[in-house]
N, CA, C and O of each residue as an XYZ file, in Angstrom:
588
protein
N      17.201    -11.619     35.764
C      15.987    -10.990     35.277
C      14.783    -11.714     35.857
O      14.698    -12.940     35.786
N      13.865    -10.970     36.424
C      12.638    -11.549     36.959
C      11.639    -11.800     35.839
O      11.474    -10.988     34.929
N      10.980    -12.943     35.932
C       9.956    -13.304     34.955
C       8.719    -13.769     35.707
O       8.806    -14.487     36.703
N       7.571    -13.344     35.206
C       6.292    -13.764     35.757
C       5.487    -14.385     34.623
O       5.582    -13.955     33.473
N       4.695    -15.396     34.956
C       3.871    -16.068     33.958
C       2.405    -15.874     34.301
O       1.967    -16.118     35.426
N       1.661    -15.427     33.299
C       0.235    -15.134     33.453
C      -0.543    -15.874     32.378
O       0.028    -16.409     31.428
N      -1.848    -15.891     32.547
C      -2.746    -16.427     31.526
C      -3.952    -15.502     31.448
O      -4.448    -15.023     32.467
N      -4.416    -15.259     30.232
C      -5.586    -14.403     30.038
C      -6.442    -14.964     28.912
O      -6.001    -15.795     28.118
N      -7.698    -14.477     28.869
C      -8.641    -15.019     27.890
C      -9.415    -13.889     27.230
O      -9.960    -13.014     27.903
N      -9.456    -13.921     25.912
C     -10.362    -13.078     25.146
C     -11.675    -13.855     25.052
O     -11.817    -14.749     24.217
N     -12.629    -13.510     25.910
C     -13.923    -14.187     25.953
C     -14.846    -13.478     24.975
O     -15.109    -12.282     25.108
N     -15.334    -14.224     23.991
C     -16.212    -13.672     22.958
C     -17.561    -14.374     23.046
O     -17.626    -15.602     23.094
N     -18.640    -13.588     23.067
C     -19.985    -14.150     23.004
C     -20.241    -14.527     21.547
O     -20.265    -13.641     20.692
N     -20.431    -15.806     21.234
C     -20.594    -16.206     19.840
C     -21.891    -15.698     19.206
O     -22.000    -15.666     17.980
N     -22.869    -15.304     20.015
C     -24.145    -14.841     19.466
C     -24.076    -13.415     18.923
O     -24.597    -13.129     17.845
N     -23.432    -12.522     19.677
C     -23.384    -11.130     19.229
C     -21.972    -10.644     18.938
O     -21.780     -9.479     18.590
N     -20.977    -11.523     19.076
C     -19.568    -11.232     18.794
C     -18.998    -10.119     19.676
O     -18.090     -9.400     19.258
N     -19.531     -9.976     20.899
C     -18.996     -8.986     21.828
C     -17.930     -9.629     22.701
O     -17.944    -10.835     22.949
N     -17.004     -8.790     23.162
C     -15.889     -9.243     23.991
C     -16.121     -8.815     25.429
O     -16.637     -7.730     25.697
N     -15.730     -9.683     26.345
C     -15.840     -9.405     27.776
C     -14.535     -8.767     28.245
O     -13.472     -9.380     28.146
N     -14.614     -7.544     28.753
C     -13.437     -6.830     29.233
C     -13.645     -6.333     30.648
O     -14.771     -6.096     31.085
N     -12.535     -6.181     31.355
C     -12.551     -5.587     32.689
C     -11.680     -4.336     32.655
O     -10.699     -4.267     31.914
N     -12.050     -3.356     33.460
C     -11.232     -2.145     33.553
C     -10.193     -2.364     34.643
O     -10.517     -2.472     35.826
N      -8.942     -2.428     34.218
C      -7.830     -2.760     35.102
C      -7.654     -1.688     36.164
O      -7.651     -0.496     35.860
N      -7.507     -2.115     37.405
C      -7.409     -1.196     38.527
C      -6.130     -0.379     38.553
O      -6.129      0.727     39.094
N      -5.045     -0.881     37.990
C      -3.769     -0.152     37.994
C      -3.580      0.629     36.694
O      -3.272      1.820     36.724
N      -3.764     -0.038     35.553
C      -3.539      0.603     34.254
C      -4.658      1.563     33.868
O      -4.457      2.461     33.050
N      -5.845      1.371     34.461
C      -7.017      2.176     34.134
C      -7.391      2.052     32.655
O      -7.853      3.011     32.037
N      -7.186      0.868     32.104
C      -7.558      0.559     30.718
C      -8.411     -0.707     30.725
O      -8.367     -1.506     31.660
N      -9.187     -0.865     29.653
C      -9.999     -2.061     29.482
C      -9.126     -3.167     28.900
O      -8.464     -2.976     27.879
N      -9.131     -4.329     29.562
C      -8.285     -5.453     29.158
C      -9.078     -6.760     29.265
O     -10.147     -6.800     29.875
N      -8.549     -7.810     28.675
C      -9.140     -9.133     28.829
C      -8.853     -9.627     30.235
O      -7.813     -9.289     30.802
N      -9.757    -10.426     30.818
C      -9.500    -10.974     32.153
C      -8.290    -11.901     32.139
O      -8.064    -12.641     31.181
N      -7.529    -11.844     33.208
C      -6.365    -12.712     33.320
C      -5.535    -12.340     34.526
O      -5.819    -11.358     35.213
N      -4.507    -13.131     34.780
C      -3.635    -12.852     35.903
C      -2.560    -13.902     36.066
O      -2.398    -14.783     35.222
N      -1.834    -13.802     37.150
C      -0.694    -14.670     37.419
C      -1.113    -16.121     37.665
O      -2.145    -16.407     38.272
N      -0.265    -17.021     37.165
C      -0.461    -18.441     37.431
C       0.004    -18.743     38.854
O       1.002    -18.195     39.323
N      -0.719    -19.606     39.517
C      -0.346    -20.040     40.862
C       0.601    -21.234     40.766
O       0.701    -21.877     39.722
N       1.292    -21.522     41.870
C       2.191    -22.677     41.904
C       1.430    -23.942     41.512
O       0.301    -24.169     41.947
N       2.067    -24.749     40.691
C       1.521    -26.038     40.252
C       0.231    -25.920     39.455
O      -0.530    -26.884     39.382
N      -0.033    -24.778     38.862
C      -1.244    -24.572     38.065
C      -0.876    -24.561     36.586
O       0.071    -23.886     36.183
N      -1.617    -25.302     35.786
C      -1.412    -25.302     34.344
C      -1.948    -23.998     33.755
O      -2.865    -23.399     34.317
N      -1.387    -23.554     32.631
C      -1.835    -22.295     32.036
C      -3.337    -22.227     31.775
O      -3.962    -21.209     32.070
N      -3.928    -23.292     31.227
C      -5.360    -23.207     30.937
C      -6.193    -23.215     32.222
O      -7.273    -22.625     32.252
N      -5.715    -23.865     33.272
C      -6.407    -23.797     34.567
C      -6.379    -22.363     35.099
O      -7.385    -21.854     35.592
N      -5.220    -21.723     34.994
C      -5.089    -20.333     35.456
C      -5.996    -19.417     34.650
O      -6.641    -18.531     35.212
N      -6.051    -19.621     33.351
C      -6.877    -18.770     32.485
C      -8.342    -18.853     32.883
O      -9.000    -17.825     33.046
N      -8.858    -20.061     33.040
C     -10.272    -20.223     33.394
C     -10.555    -19.719     34.804
O     -11.603    -19.119     35.044
N      -9.632    -19.953     35.742
C      -9.799    -19.472     37.111
C      -9.832    -17.954     37.151
O     -10.691    -17.368     37.810
N      -8.911    -17.319     36.457
C      -8.844    -15.858     36.466
C     -10.112    -15.232     35.883
O     -10.622    -14.246     36.417
N     -10.615    -15.800     34.796
C     -11.856    -15.261     34.216
C     -12.987    -15.368     35.235
O     -13.749    -14.418     35.420
N     -13.097    -16.506     35.890
C     -14.163    -16.690     36.873
C     -14.007    -15.737     38.054
O     -14.979    -15.116     38.487
N     -12.786    -15.620     38.575
C     -12.561    -14.740     39.727
C     -12.841    -13.278     39.394
O     -13.360    -12.537     40.230
N     -12.501    -12.864     38.183
C     -12.634    -11.455     37.815
C     -14.009    -11.087     37.280
O     -14.372     -9.911     37.260
N     -14.789    -12.099     36.838
C     -16.051    -11.768     36.166
C     -17.252    -12.585     36.633
O     -18.392    -12.178     36.407
N     -17.023    -13.719     37.274
C     -18.107    -14.629     37.615
C     -18.549    -15.486     36.441
O     -19.539    -16.211     36.539
N     -17.823    -15.410     35.329
C     -18.176    -16.114     34.094
C     -17.382    -17.414     33.986
O     -16.156    -17.418     34.099
N     -18.100    -18.516     33.767
C     -17.447    -19.786     33.455
C     -17.317    -19.853     31.939
O     -18.214    -19.445     31.202
N     -16.173    -20.381     31.490
C     -15.890    -20.368     30.061
C     -15.407    -21.724     29.574
O     -15.039    -22.605     30.351
N     -15.424    -21.849     28.261
C     -14.813    -22.979     27.568
C     -13.736    -22.381     26.669
O     -13.995    -21.434     25.926
N     -12.524    -22.937     26.738
C     -11.449    -22.467     25.877
C     -11.602    -23.073     24.487
O     -11.956    -24.243     24.339
N     -11.328    -22.255     23.469
C     -11.383    -22.715     22.087
C      -9.978    -22.981     21.581
O      -9.026    -22.312     21.983
N      -9.853    -23.958     20.699
C      -8.565    -24.258     20.092
C      -8.315    -25.748     20.046
O      -9.055    -26.551     20.616
N      -7.254    -26.088     19.353
C      -6.879    -27.489     19.203
C      -6.312    -28.031     20.505
O      -5.659    -27.320     21.269
N      -6.575    -29.282     20.730
C      -5.985    -29.997     21.862
C      -5.082    -31.070     21.259
O      -5.537    -31.907     20.479
N      -3.824    -31.041     21.619
C      -2.850    -31.941     20.992
C      -2.681    -33.211     21.757
O      -3.019    -33.359     22.932
N      -2.090    -34.181     20.938
C      -3.026    -35.104     20.341
C      -3.489    -36.101     21.369
O      -4.427    -36.868     21.149
N      -2.803    -36.074     22.508
C      -3.154    -37.024     23.556
C      -4.257    -36.446     24.439
O      -4.454    -35.232     24.481
N      -4.950    -37.290     25.119
C      -6.087    -36.896     25.959
C      -5.710    -35.892     27.048
O      -6.500    -35.004     27.366
N      -4.521    -36.020     27.619
C      -4.110    -35.143     28.713
C      -3.436    -33.855     28.251
O      -3.062    -33.028     29.083
N      -3.274    -33.668     26.948
C      -2.630    -32.458     26.454
C      -3.570    -31.265     26.580
O      -4.788    -31.419     26.671
N      -2.988    -30.092     26.583
C      -3.725    -28.853     26.810
C      -4.174    -28.217     25.496
O      -3.702    -28.575     24.417
N      -5.100    -27.262     25.619
C      -5.549    -26.473     24.474
C      -4.403    -25.561     24.045
O      -3.756    -24.919     24.872
N      -4.168    -25.519     22.742
C      -3.126    -24.634     22.221
C      -3.571    -23.193     22.426
O      -4.673    -22.827     22.016
N      -2.731    -22.364     23.056
C      -3.117    -20.961     23.241
C      -3.083    -20.202     21.915
O      -2.463    -20.635     20.944
N      -3.760    -19.072     21.905
C      -3.722    -18.189     20.735
C      -2.307    -17.667     20.540
O      -1.829    -17.561     19.410
N      -1.642    -17.343     21.635
C      -0.282    -16.819     21.548
C       0.294    -16.576     22.920
O      -0.370    -16.772     23.938
N       1.550    -16.143     22.931
C       2.233    -15.782     24.166
C       2.802    -14.386     23.964
O       3.601    -14.154     23.056
N       2.393    -13.478     24.803
C       2.784    -12.077     24.690
C       3.807    -11.759     25.780
O       3.641    -12.167     26.929
N       4.851    -11.040     25.421
C       5.862    -10.630     26.389
C       5.671     -9.152     26.688
O       5.843     -8.307     25.810
N       5.317     -8.843     27.922
C       5.136     -7.461     28.364
C       6.264     -7.114     29.320
O       6.646     -7.929     30.160
N       6.792     -5.913     29.194
C       7.870     -5.469     30.082
C       7.365     -4.378     31.000
O       6.721     -3.423     30.566
N       7.669     -4.535     32.273
C       7.317     -3.508     33.243
C       8.490     -2.539     33.393
O       9.619     -2.853     33.016
N       8.213     -1.376     33.938
C       9.240     -0.345     34.083
C      10.431     -0.807     34.912
O      11.545     -0.328     34.700
N      10.227     -1.714     35.837
C      11.318     -2.179     36.694
C      12.110     -3.330     36.074
O      12.911     -3.969     36.757
N      11.894     -3.599     34.789
C      12.650     -4.619     34.079
C      12.070     -6.008     34.148
O      12.606     -6.919     33.516
N      11.003     -6.210     34.885
C      10.375     -7.527     34.974
C       9.691     -7.846     33.643
O       9.014     -6.997     33.063
N       9.874     -9.062     33.176
C       9.173     -9.528     31.980
C       7.976    -10.347     32.419
O       8.087    -11.218     33.282
N       6.831    -10.061     31.820
C       5.615    -10.810     32.109
C       5.210    -11.528     30.829
O       4.920    -10.899     29.811
N       5.195    -12.852     30.896
C       4.784    -13.662     29.762
C       3.312    -14.016     29.950
O       2.952    -14.717     30.896
N       2.470    -13.532     29.051
C       1.026    -13.750     29.133
C       0.619    -14.777     28.088
O       0.727    -14.531     26.887
N       0.156    -15.918     28.549
C      -0.336    -16.979     27.662
C      -1.803    -16.668     27.386
O      -2.642    -16.709     28.286
N      -2.094    -16.356     26.123
C      -3.406    -15.832     25.745
C      -4.263    -16.919     25.093
O      -3.817    -17.637     24.199
N      -5.496    -17.015     25.565
C      -6.464    -17.975     25.040
C      -7.682    -17.241     24.482
O      -7.886    -16.052     24.727
N      -8.481    -17.989     23.723
C      -9.794    -17.540     23.255
C     -10.812    -18.429     23.940
O     -10.622    -19.642     24.034
N     -11.894    -17.829     24.419
C     -12.921    -18.605     25.093
C     -14.314    -18.089     24.794
O     -14.501    -16.979     24.296
N     -15.282    -18.929     25.113
C     -16.691    -18.550     25.002
C     -17.361    -18.839     26.344
O     -16.932    -19.737     27.070
N     -18.412    -18.082     26.679
C     -19.090    -18.325     27.956
C     -19.871    -19.630     27.930
O     -20.424    -20.018     26.902
N     -19.908    -20.305     29.087
C     -20.770    -21.479     29.218
C     -21.944    -21.172     30.135
O     -22.912    -21.931     30.190
N     -21.859    -20.068     30.848
C     -22.990    -19.610     31.665
C     -23.288    -18.156     31.284
O     -23.199    -17.244     32.106
N     -23.643    -17.974     30.007
C     -23.839    -16.643     29.445
C     -24.887    -15.806     30.149
O     -24.888    -14.583     30.012
N     -25.774    -16.432     30.895
C     -26.814    -15.684     31.594
C     -26.393    -15.305     33.016
O     -27.189    -14.752     33.775
N     -25.143    -15.603     33.374
C     -24.665    -15.294     34.728
C     -24.526    -13.790     34.921
O     -24.198    -13.059     33.987
N     -24.777    -13.347     36.126
C     -24.535    -11.944     36.450
C     -23.032    -11.721     36.520
O     -22.317    -12.484     37.169
N     -22.555    -10.678     35.854
C     -21.137    -10.359     35.889
C     -20.788     -9.772     37.251
O     -21.556     -9.000     37.824
N     -19.638    -10.143     37.753
C     -19.186     -9.714     39.065
C     -17.900     -8.922     38.892
O     -16.965     -9.396     38.245
N     -17.841     -7.729     39.456
C     -16.621     -6.931     39.417
C     -15.751     -7.354     40.590
O     -16.186     -7.320     41.741
N     -14.513     -7.753     40.290
C     -13.597     -8.160     41.360
C     -12.988     -6.927     42.020
O     -13.137     -5.806     41.535
N     -12.305     -7.157     43.125
C     -11.620     -6.072     43.835
C     -10.509     -5.449     42.993
O     -10.098     -4.315     43.241
N     -10.024     -6.194     41.998
C      -8.920     -5.721     41.172
C      -9.377     -4.836     40.019
O      -8.548     -4.197     39.370
N     -10.664     -4.786     39.756
C     -11.192     -4.085     38.587
C     -12.019     -2.873     38.974
O     -12.534     -2.769     40.087
N     -12.130     -1.961     38.020
C     -12.960     -0.768     38.205
C     -14.251     -0.855     37.382
O     -15.123      0.005     37.509
N     -14.375     -1.869     36.554
C     -15.557     -2.021     35.721
C     -15.507     -3.322     34.958
O     -14.484     -4.005     34.918
N     -16.640     -3.653     34.349
C     -16.748     -4.889     33.584
C     -17.854     -4.705     32.556
O     -18.826     -3.993     32.812
N     -17.717     -5.339     31.392
C     -18.786     -5.242     30.411
C     -18.472     -5.988     29.131
O     -17.348     -6.424     28.885
N     -19.524     -6.116     28.321
C     -19.440     -6.717     26.989
C     -19.389     -5.580     25.979
O     -20.163     -4.628     26.079
N     -18.475     -5.671     24.997
C     -18.290     -4.580     24.051
C     -18.136     -5.115     22.625
O     -17.510     -6.150     22.395
N     -18.723     -4.383     21.679
C     -18.555     -4.726     20.267
C     -17.180     -4.252     19.798
O     -16.538     -3.429     20.451
N     -16.749     -4.774     18.678
C     -15.455     -4.339     18.122
C     -15.477     -2.850     17.829
O     -14.487     -2.155     18.058
N     -16.583     -2.361     17.331
C     -16.691     -0.936     17.002
C     -16.561     -0.068     18.264
O     -15.939      0.994     18.225
N     -17.141     -0.518     19.365
C     -17.048      0.241     20.616
C     -15.599      0.380     21.101
O     -15.255      1.365     21.755
N     -14.758     -0.598     20.783
C     -13.365     -0.543     21.222
C     -12.636      0.664     20.651
O     -11.691      1.160     21.264
N     -13.062      1.145     19.479
C     -12.395      2.288     18.856
C     -12.500      3.549     19.694
O     -11.671      4.449     19.555
N     -13.500      3.636     20.561
C     -13.695      4.815     21.400
C     -13.431      4.533     22.875
O     -13.883      5.278     23.744
N     -12.705      3.469     23.153
C     -12.420      3.085     24.539
C     -10.920      3.147     24.794
O     -10.110      3.095     23.868
N     -10.574      3.257     26.057
C      -9.178      3.270     26.464
C      -8.701      1.827     26.611
O      -8.799      1.231     27.684
N      -8.183      1.279     25.508
C      -7.660     -0.087     25.480
C      -6.241     -0.045     24.907
O      -5.884      0.881     24.179
N      -5.446     -1.045     25.240
C      -4.150     -1.189     24.603
C      -4.388     -1.555     23.134
O      -5.353     -2.259     22.836
N      -3.536     -1.098     22.212
C      -3.742     -1.407     20.785
C      -3.872     -2.898     20.495
O      -4.623     -3.292     19.603
N      -3.143     -3.735     21.245
C      -3.185     -5.173     20.965
C      -4.548     -5.790     21.265
O      -4.854     -6.861     20.741
N      -5.375     -5.153     22.089
C      -6.721     -5.684     22.340
C      -7.536     -5.626     21.044
O      -8.225     -6.588     20.704
N      -7.461     -4.512     20.325
C      -8.191     -4.385     19.057
C      -7.618     -5.324     17.994
O      -8.364     -5.972     17.260
N      -6.299     -5.389     17.919
C      -5.646     -6.257     16.932
C      -6.031     -7.716     17.182
O      -6.355     -8.450     16.248
N      -5.993     -8.122     18.441
C      -6.307     -9.514     18.781
C      -7.772     -9.819     18.535
O      -8.103    -10.894     18.035
N      -8.662     -8.885     18.882
C     -10.078     -9.123     18.636
C     -10.347     -9.250     17.137
O     -11.122    -10.112     16.722
N      -9.721     -8.407     16.323
C      -9.878     -8.522     14.861
C      -9.460     -9.906     14.385
O     -10.150    -10.524     13.574
N      -8.338    -10.387     14.888
C      -7.841    -11.698     14.501
C      -8.816    -12.799     14.920
O      -9.109    -13.702     14.136
N      -9.311    -12.725     16.141
C     -10.232    -13.739     16.651
C     -11.529    -13.754     15.854
O     -12.011    -14.821     15.474
N     -12.096    -12.580     15.598
C     -13.352    -12.527     14.844
C     -13.178    -13.120     13.449
O     -14.060    -13.822     12.955
N     -12.058    -12.841     12.826
C     -11.812    -13.350     11.471
C     -11.538    -14.846     11.473
O     -12.056    -15.569     10.622
N     -10.734    -15.320     12.413
C     -10.250    -16.697     12.356
C     -11.045    -17.699     13.190
O     -10.971    -18.901     12.934
N     -11.798    -17.233     14.174
C     -12.579    -18.144     14.996
C     -14.080    -18.039     14.712
O     -14.814    -19.016     14.867
N     -14.533    -16.851     14.296
C     -15.962    -16.634     14.127
C     -16.334    -16.215     12.701
O     -17.496    -15.910     12.430
N     -15.364    -16.198     11.797
C     -15.587    -15.863     10.391
C     -16.377    -14.575     10.205
O     -17.241    -14.496      9.332
N     -16.085    -13.570     11.019
C     -16.757    -12.282     10.916
C     -15.898    -11.298     10.156
O     -14.670    -11.335     10.238
N     -16.539    -10.430      9.427
C     -15.837     -9.329      8.772
C     -15.963     -8.117      9.674
O     -17.024     -7.843     10.235
N     -14.861     -7.398      9.802
C     -14.877     -6.214     10.667
C     -15.597     -5.065     10.008
O     -15.706     -3.987     10.594
């Protein structure tokens, strides 16, 4: 069985609680930025690199760092996605906030669009159900917001 490992980030603007999404070039749905890990790349390095490559946004990952100085940020979760050809894609999901919030967003060659969206706007957008579920969880547990 083929397995691929990816990292992605739900980037939330802490000021207005909007999420940064890209319109995926293949799925034609709005998703969090992310992609495949490169050889010898740690998951959090891949997550931050992918966000920057896909959006031009530099981010800080949120979460606990265990307990030694060189340990990584604990991800929000690990999602297993299956492709039609039987390949399993393990997506290590993080939560992040922008550190250069005034940066111009850049659409990568892999995307058809990019933007900041409120939770309410997601109800009328073409997103996978888990994007809404995950955003609800993040707003409640990281930003103490009521939906």
